[in-house]
NUKEFI-237576 format. One record per residue (C-alpha): residue in one letter; x, y, z. Coordinates in Angstrom, 3 decimals. Layout:
BEGIN
 residu        X        Y        Z
      a        X        Y        Z
...
//
This chain:
BEGIN
 residu        X        Y        Z
      x  155.453  -23.261    9.164
      x  155.283  -20.359    6.725
      x  153.326  -17.191    7.326
      x  150.864  -16.322    4.573
      x  149.377  -12.876    3.980
      x  145.720  -12.674    3.008
      x  143.550   -9.759    1.896
      x  139.785   -9.604    2.137
      x  137.660   -8.983   -0.955
      x  134.755   -6.921    0.409
      x  131.484   -7.371   -1.451
      x  130.603   -3.676   -1.215
      x  132.649   -0.617   -2.155
      x  132.246    0.996    1.271
      x  134.298   -1.539    3.220
      x  138.085   -1.300    2.832
      x  140.059   -4.534    2.343
      x  141.741   -5.970    5.429
      x  145.165   -7.655    5.376
      x  146.155  -10.265    7.915
      x  148.769  -12.962    8.403
      x  148.164  -16.629    9.090
      x  150.564  -19.444    9.988
      x  149.743  -22.465    7.842
      x  151.390  -25.685    6.815
      x  152.410  -25.740    3.153
      x  150.181  -28.791    2.700
      x  147.061  -26.927    3.904
      x  144.751  -25.461    1.260
      x  144.627  -21.659    1.005
      x  142.095  -19.887    3.193
      x  138.897  -18.935    1.339
      x  137.069  -16.811    3.938
      x  138.310  -14.338    6.562
      x  137.452  -15.909    9.938
      x  136.890  -12.431   11.434
      x  134.670  -10.766    8.803
      x  133.369  -13.636    6.671
      x  134.483  -11.877    3.479
      x  136.182  -13.935    0.754
      x  139.978  -13.626    0.731
      x  142.903  -13.935   -1.643
      x  146.468  -14.872   -0.755
      x  148.871  -11.978   -1.305
      x  152.288  -12.637   -2.786
      x  154.944  -10.965   -0.650
      x  158.714  -10.576   -0.843
      x  159.540  -13.497    1.374
      x  162.922  -14.497    2.685
      x  165.923  -14.797    0.433
      x  168.322  -17.647    1.066
      x  172.059  -17.697    0.455
      x  173.877  -20.935   -0.107
      x  177.556  -21.144    0.762
      x  179.671  -22.057   -2.232
      x  177.285  -20.704   -4.896
      x  178.074  -17.428   -6.595
      x  177.120  -15.368   -9.580
      x  179.354  -16.112  -12.542
      x  178.337  -13.336  -14.946
      x  181.324  -11.375  -16.214
      x  181.047   -7.636  -16.670
      x  182.998   -5.555  -19.175
      x  184.351   -2.797  -16.888
      x  184.353   -0.244  -19.696
      x  180.648   -0.715  -20.490
      x  178.078    1.881  -19.311
      x  176.342   -0.785  -17.202
      x  179.551   -1.391  -15.261
      x  179.575    2.135  -13.830
      x  175.835    2.854  -13.821
      x  175.631    2.708  -10.029
      x  178.659    4.961   -9.564
      x  180.732    2.073   -8.294
      x  184.361    2.429   -9.311
      x  185.007   -1.300   -9.104
      x  182.750   -2.134  -12.072
      x  180.311   -4.185  -10.049
      x  177.765   -4.338  -12.885
      x  174.740   -3.077  -10.986
      x  171.961   -1.792  -13.196
      x  169.758    0.944  -11.795
//
């Protein structure tokens, strides 16, 4: 079950928003109200977990003499762009 992050939407300017996590099935509808405060909530998009699949790789070729090839200071021409 994934963990979702929610943030309260306080109705007055004096109350700061509260963030909390909730385990939910993907098939469940998003939460609409914070069970602790009763304020409406919105689901917050977070970074999540990246997955790597064995056998898949990036196939972009980099021209080692281009400025982008050495932009990260890498001498191997990795192609990072910073």
